[in-house]
PAFI-197679 format. One record per residue (C-alpha): residue in one letter; x, y, z; residue number from 1. Coordinates in nm, 4 decimals. Example, Ala and Ser with C-alpha at 12.3 -4.5 7.8 and 13.67 -1.06 7.14 Angstrom:
// residues 2
<'A'; <1.2300; -0.4500; 0.7800>; 1>
<'S'; <1.3670; -0.1060; 0.7140>; 2>
END
This chain:
// residues 243
<'M'; <0.0000; 0.0000; 0.0000>; 1>
<'S'; <0.1356; 0.3438; -0.0938>; 2>
<'P'; <0.2089; 0.5896; 0.1912>; 3>
<'S'; <-0.0544; 0.8531; 0.2668>; 4>
<'I'; <-0.0032; 1.2090; 0.1487>; 5>
<'D'; <0.0315; 1.3204; 0.5142>; 6>
<'K'; <0.3164; 1.0792; 0.5826>; 7>
<'I'; <0.5045; 1.1731; 0.2671>; 8>
<'F'; <0.5251; 1.5374; 0.3729>; 9>
<'Q'; <0.5490; 1.4951; 0.7494>; 10>
<'S'; <0.8199; 1.2259; 0.7432>; 11>
<'N'; <1.0604; 1.4298; 0.5294>; 12>
<'T'; <1.2175; 1.6633; 0.7852>; 13>
<'N'; <1.4372; 1.8230; 0.5185>; 14>
<'L'; <1.1347; 1.9405; 0.3214>; 15>
<'D'; <1.0563; 2.3002; 0.4092>; 16>
<'I'; <0.7217; 2.3971; 0.2596>; 17>
<'S'; <0.6357; 2.7477; 0.3689>; 18>
<'S'; <0.2948; 2.9025; 0.3277>; 19>
<'S'; <0.4313; 3.1501; 0.0726>; 20>
<'F'; <0.5845; 2.8645; -0.1299>; 21>
<'I'; <0.2498; 2.6826; -0.1322>; 22>
<'D'; <0.0687; 3.0004; -0.2393>; 23>
<'T'; <0.3141; 3.0580; -0.5242>; 24>
<'M'; <0.3106; 2.6951; -0.6386>; 25>
<'F'; <-0.0669; 2.6681; -0.6536>; 26>
<'H'; <-0.0997; 3.0132; -0.8083>; 27>
<'E'; <0.1199; 2.8935; -1.0953>; 28>
<'L'; <-0.0846; 2.5742; -1.1272>; 29>
<'K'; <-0.4055; 2.7769; -1.1567>; 30>
<'K'; <-0.2677; 3.0175; -1.4191>; 31>
<'P'; <-0.3436; 2.8016; -1.7265>; 32>
<'L'; <-0.6991; 2.7457; -1.6067>; 33>
<'Q'; <-0.8059; 3.1105; -1.6204>; 34>
<'P'; <-0.7917; 3.1393; -2.0034>; 35>
<'L'; <-0.9786; 2.8080; -2.0371>; 36>
<'I'; <-1.2554; 2.9310; -1.8080>; 37>
<'G'; <-1.2709; 3.2657; -1.9896>; 38>
<'F'; <-1.2797; 3.1109; -2.3384>; 39>
<'S'; <-1.5443; 2.8596; -2.2343>; 40>
<'E'; <-1.7675; 3.1340; -2.0933>; 41>
<'V'; <-1.7299; 3.3348; -2.4173>; 42>
<'L'; <-1.8159; 3.0282; -2.6246>; 43>
<'L'; <-2.1279; 2.9622; -2.4205>; 44>
<'E'; <-2.2404; 3.3203; -2.4773>; 45>
<'E'; <-2.1825; 3.2972; -2.8524>; 46>
<'I'; <-2.3040; 2.9438; -2.9244>; 47>
<'S'; <-2.6721; 2.8634; -2.9549>; 48>
<'L'; <-2.7996; 2.5444; -2.7956>; 49>
<'D'; <-3.0577; 2.5171; -3.0740>; 50>
<'T'; <-2.8169; 2.5487; -3.3683>; 51>
<'S'; <-2.4989; 2.3873; -3.2262>; 52>
<'P'; <-2.5987; 2.1564; -2.9403>; 53>
<'D'; <-2.2839; 1.9384; -2.9606>; 54>
<'L'; <-2.0502; 2.2384; -2.9486>; 55>
<'Y'; <-2.2561; 2.3989; -2.6726>; 56>
<'F'; <-2.2404; 2.0927; -2.4467>; 57>
<'A'; <-1.8693; 2.0479; -2.5230>; 58>
<'A'; <-1.7994; 2.4057; -2.4096>; 59>
<'K'; <-2.0171; 2.3540; -2.1018>; 60>
<'R'; <-1.8270; 2.0337; -2.0162>; 61>
<'I'; <-1.4918; 2.2113; -2.0570>; 62>
<'L'; <-1.6089; 2.4908; -1.8245>; 63>
<'S'; <-1.7428; 2.2608; -1.5515>; 64>
<'S'; <-1.4345; 2.0342; -1.5644>; 65>
<'T'; <-1.1975; 2.3310; -1.5494>; 66>
<'E'; <-1.3855; 2.4824; -1.2559>; 67>
<'L'; <-1.3708; 2.1461; -1.0772>; 68>
<'L'; <-0.9937; 2.1327; -1.1344>; 69>
<'E'; <-0.9591; 2.4883; -1.0043>; 70>
<'D'; <-1.1508; 2.3897; -0.6894>; 71>
<'F'; <-0.9279; 2.0834; -0.6505>; 72>
<'I'; <-0.6143; 2.3004; -0.6648>; 73>
<'R'; <-0.7657; 2.5434; -0.4127>; 74>
<'Q'; <-0.8529; 2.2642; -0.1686>; 75>
<'L'; <-0.5168; 2.0925; -0.2143>; 76>
<'S'; <-0.3463; 2.4216; -0.1284>; 77>
<'T'; <-0.5554; 2.4507; 0.1887>; 78>
<'Y'; <-0.4834; 2.0873; 0.2740>; 79>
<'F'; <-0.1059; 2.1407; 0.2615>; 80>
<'K'; <-0.1308; 2.4573; 0.4693>; 81>
<'T'; <-0.3189; 2.2726; 0.7440>; 82>
<'L'; <-0.0680; 1.9861; 0.7655>; 83>
<'N'; <0.1508; 2.1666; 1.0153>; 84>
<'L'; <-0.0798; 2.4196; 1.1769>; 85>
<'E'; <0.0278; 2.5701; 1.5062>; 86>
<'K'; <-0.2127; 2.6407; 1.7894>; 87>
<'K'; <-0.2675; 3.0166; 1.8377>; 88>
<'E'; <-0.4520; 3.0660; 2.1646>; 89>
<'E'; <-0.3428; 3.4280; 2.1884>; 90>
<'N'; <-0.5991; 3.5012; 1.9151>; 91>
<'H'; <-0.9731; 3.4765; 1.9605>; 92>
<'T'; <-1.2732; 3.4042; 1.7403>; 93>
<'D'; <-1.6128; 3.5691; 1.7727>; 94>
<'L'; <-1.8375; 3.2792; 1.6717>; 95>
<'N'; <-2.1467; 3.4975; 1.6289>; 96>
<'S'; <-1.9640; 3.7188; 1.3792>; 97>
<'L'; <-1.8061; 3.4201; 1.2066>; 98>
<'F'; <-2.1334; 3.2334; 1.1555>; 99>
<'S'; <-2.3063; 3.5532; 1.0456>; 100>
<'E'; <-2.0361; 3.5958; 0.7811>; 101>
<'L'; <-2.0664; 3.2337; 0.6696>; 102>
<'K'; <-2.4454; 3.2554; 0.6539>; 103>
<'E'; <-2.4138; 3.5511; 0.4186>; 104>
<'E'; <-2.1500; 3.3675; 0.2139>; 105>
<'F'; <-2.3708; 3.0616; 0.1652>; 106>
<'Q'; <-2.6949; 3.2573; 0.1220>; 107>
<'P'; <-2.7065; 3.2217; -0.2616>; 108>
<'Q'; <-2.6747; 2.8416; -0.2335>; 109>
<'L'; <-2.9298; 2.8276; 0.0468>; 110>
<'E'; <-3.1790; 3.0350; -0.1505>; 111>
<'K'; <-3.1265; 2.8228; -0.4619>; 112>
<'S'; <-3.1956; 2.5030; -0.2667>; 113>
<'Q'; <-3.4601; 2.6625; -0.0401>; 114>
<'G'; <-3.2407; 2.5709; 0.2540>; 115>
<'E'; <-3.2014; 2.7056; 0.6066>; 116>
<'L'; <-2.9001; 2.7687; 0.8280>; 117>
<'N'; <-2.9927; 2.8431; 1.1888>; 118>
<'I'; <-2.7502; 2.9337; 1.4675>; 119>
<'R'; <-2.8702; 2.9014; 1.8256>; 120>
<'P'; <-2.8201; 3.0234; 2.0866>; 121>
<'S'; <-2.5860; 3.3234; 2.0935>; 122>
<'L'; <-2.2329; 3.1815; 2.1119>; 123>
<'P'; <-1.9293; 3.3031; 2.3095>; 124>
<'K'; <-1.5896; 3.4063; 2.1848>; 125>
<'I'; <-1.3388; 3.1225; 2.1779>; 126>
<'R'; <-0.9616; 3.1106; 2.1797>; 127>
<'G'; <-0.7955; 3.0410; 1.8463>; 128>
<'D'; <-0.7349; 3.1826; 1.4993>; 129>
<'S'; <-1.0590; 3.2992; 1.3337>; 130>
<'S'; <-0.9218; 3.2411; 0.9802>; 131>
<'V'; <-0.8545; 2.8761; 1.0670>; 132>
<'Y'; <-1.1950; 2.8242; 1.2287>; 133>
<'K'; <-1.3541; 2.9824; 0.9233>; 134>
<'I'; <-1.1985; 2.7115; 0.7031>; 135>
<'L'; <-1.3261; 2.4453; 0.9438>; 136>
<'F'; <-1.6877; 2.5605; 0.9452>; 137>
<'Q'; <-1.6851; 2.6511; 0.5753>; 138>
<'N'; <-1.6102; 2.2909; 0.4897>; 139>
<'L'; <-1.8696; 2.1492; 0.7283>; 140>
<'I'; <-2.1491; 2.3809; 0.6121>; 141>
<'K'; <-2.0547; 2.3296; 0.2466>; 142>
<'N'; <-2.0841; 1.9518; 0.2914>; 143>
<'S'; <-2.4227; 1.9850; 0.4603>; 144>
<'I'; <-2.5578; 2.1886; 0.1696>; 145>
<'Q'; <-2.3919; 1.9878; -0.1071>; 146>
<'Y'; <-2.4996; 1.6466; 0.0192>; 147>
<'S'; <-2.8552; 1.7315; 0.1172>; 148>
<'I'; <-3.1405; 1.5146; -0.0075>; 149>
<'A'; <-3.4092; 1.7817; -0.0113>; 150>
<'A'; <-3.4006; 2.1440; 0.1007>; 151>
<'P'; <-3.1042; 2.1506; 0.3434>; 152>
<'K'; <-3.1871; 2.2289; 0.7051>; 153>
<'I'; <-2.8756; 2.2990; 0.9117>; 154>
<'V'; <-2.8793; 2.3830; 1.2807>; 155>
<'I'; <-2.5676; 2.4837; 1.4744>; 156>
<'S'; <-2.5926; 2.4964; 1.8523>; 157>
<'G'; <-2.3530; 2.5174; 2.1453>; 158>
<'T'; <-2.3302; 2.3856; 2.5005>; 159>
<'Q'; <-2.0959; 2.5296; 2.7611>; 160>
<'T'; <-1.9284; 2.3013; 3.0155>; 161>
<'G'; <-1.6904; 2.4811; 3.2489>; 162>
<'G'; <-1.4473; 2.6790; 3.0368>; 163>
<'F'; <-1.5196; 2.4804; 2.7217>; 164>
<'L'; <-1.7760; 2.4951; 2.4443>; 165>
<'D'; <-1.9118; 2.1946; 2.2547>; 166>
<'L'; <-2.0613; 2.2720; 1.9134>; 167>
<'E'; <-2.3131; 2.0556; 1.7304>; 168>
<'L'; <-2.3917; 2.0796; 1.3585>; 169>
<'L'; <-2.7070; 1.8895; 1.2649>; 170>
<'D'; <-2.8284; 1.8487; 0.9062>; 171>
<'N'; <-3.0839; 1.6472; 0.7098>; 172>
<'G'; <-2.8405; 1.5245; 0.4446>; 173>
<'M'; <-2.7611; 1.1905; 0.2838>; 174>
<'G'; <-2.5737; 1.0695; 0.5903>; 175>
<'F'; <-2.2947; 0.8137; 0.6105>; 176>
<'S'; <-2.2822; 0.4358; 0.6134>; 177>
<'E'; <-2.0728; 0.2435; 0.8688>; 178>
<'E'; <-1.8010; 0.2021; 0.6064>; 179>
<'D'; <-1.8051; 0.5749; 0.5338>; 180>
<'L'; <-1.7702; 0.6614; 0.9032>; 181>
<'E'; <-1.4527; 0.4521; 0.9252>; 182>
<'N'; <-1.2920; 0.6343; 0.6312>; 183>
<'L'; <-1.4309; 0.9886; 0.6502>; 184>
<'F'; <-1.1025; 1.1585; 0.7363>; 185>
<'K'; <-0.8850; 0.9802; 0.4813>; 186>
<'P'; <-0.7622; 1.2137; 0.2038>; 187>
<'F'; <-0.9548; 1.1719; -0.1234>; 188>
<'Y'; <-1.2055; 0.9276; 0.0285>; 189>
<'R'; <-1.5572; 0.9833; -0.1019>; 190>
<'G'; <-1.8547; 0.8072; 0.0488>; 191>
<'H'; <-2.1039; 0.6086; -0.1558>; 192>
<'A'; <-2.3669; 0.8839; -0.1533>; 193>
<'S'; <-2.1158; 1.1581; -0.2401>; 194>
<'K'; <-2.0195; 0.9871; -0.5667>; 195>
<'K'; <-2.3396; 1.1268; -0.7143>; 196>
<'T'; <-2.2068; 1.4818; -0.6705>; 197>
<'N'; <-1.8903; 1.6706; -0.7607>; 198>
<'G'; <-1.6330; 1.6560; -0.4865>; 199>
<'I'; <-1.2704; 1.5861; -0.4106>; 200>
<'G'; <-1.2573; 1.4237; -0.0696>; 201>
<'L'; <-1.0346; 1.6761; 0.1078>; 202>
<'G'; <-1.2873; 1.8799; 0.3071>; 203>
<'L'; <-1.3080; 1.6550; 0.6134>; 204>
<'P'; <-0.9321; 1.5739; 0.6198>; 205>
<'I'; <-0.8712; 1.9508; 0.6251>; 206>
<'C'; <-1.1151; 1.9757; 0.9172>; 207>
<'Q'; <-0.9327; 1.6976; 1.0999>; 208>
<'H'; <-0.5976; 1.8793; 1.0695>; 209>
<'I'; <-0.7551; 2.1901; 1.2228>; 210>
<'I'; <-0.9152; 1.9817; 1.5001>; 211>
<'K'; <-0.5823; 1.8176; 1.5877>; 212>
<'A'; <-0.3839; 2.1414; 1.5729>; 213>
<'N'; <-0.6230; 2.3046; 1.8213>; 214>
<'E'; <-0.6403; 1.9982; 2.0494>; 215>
<'L'; <-1.0131; 1.9548; 1.9922>; 216>
<'E'; <-1.2277; 1.6461; 1.9474>; 217>
<'I'; <-1.4633; 1.5661; 1.6606>; 218>
<'G'; <-1.7335; 1.3022; 1.6430>; 219>
<'V'; <-1.9795; 1.2065; 1.3707>; 220>
<'Q'; <-2.3163; 1.0363; 1.4205>; 221>
<'S'; <-2.5275; 0.9579; 1.1182>; 222>
<'I'; <-2.8500; 0.7930; 1.0060>; 223>
<'P'; <-2.8299; 0.7340; 0.6267>; 224>
<'N'; <-3.0850; 0.9320; 0.4264>; 225>
<'Q'; <-3.2078; 1.1062; 0.7397>; 226>
<'E'; <-2.9561; 1.3140; 0.9351>; 227>
<'T'; <-2.5946; 1.3697; 1.0309>; 228>
<'K'; <-2.4714; 1.5202; 1.3559>; 229>
<'I'; <-2.1159; 1.6518; 1.3840>; 230>
<'L'; <-1.9850; 1.7274; 1.7323>; 231>
<'I'; <-1.6838; 1.9483; 1.7934>; 232>
<'K'; <-1.5730; 1.9407; 2.1552>; 233>
<'K'; <-1.3333; 2.1259; 2.3871>; 234>
<'L'; <-1.3367; 2.4655; 2.2164>; 235>
<'K'; <-1.1730; 2.6851; 2.4790>; 236>
<'I'; <-1.3916; 2.9811; 2.5722>; 237>
<'Q'; <-1.2275; 3.3225; 2.5857>; 238>
<'K'; <-1.2040; 3.4399; 2.9463>; 239>
<'N'; <-1.5083; 3.6398; 3.0621>; 240>
<'A'; <-1.7099; 3.5202; 2.7613>; 241>
<'T'; <-2.0263; 3.3206; 2.8335>; 242>
<'L'; <-2.3341; 3.1964; 2.6499>; 243>
END
């Protein structure tokens, strides 16, 4: 069996991959895609589906495949950056502001699917880097919307225990089988239900890197074709911040 992508990069102590190097490398990889996306969009504007259906669908396929590749490069870049994250407790994250921002970001997708994203109750500030937590919750919310069966209904709630906050994300999506639950955090793994949609299989591994770096715990409970509950535990509450 070939070594995992984590082990390849973490076992080579002589390999120094800085964030700026990753940014530059993936920027160069994305460069050739921009003209392809632009040309495809122009073609779709100029070609008539009625008069040139074959050419129209070819241009549409080129555009969708190129956009998928661009998303793959973007997620792969994020994946590498999260491999060696450092815990930053000197920073803090205002969860109310963060979820408000994410709700606005996902609003077009929610409106298109007639979905709902509800946050309750008001949440405290927690210790940690807000940009990192944004990546974590972006991926989780994106999955809940993308893998919904009907109109997605997502509820995020929090429970305070001592100086810690436990967050729960509940959705009405496709859910996971027992086999899926055993492999969820493996890079490039895609569950049986997810094969019906576009995806790469890096979202949850990225989340796991963030969870580990911040010394948190994550758990997944799922009933296929009914609901999935994701629990994130031991978020450290900022001093003097309460629910």
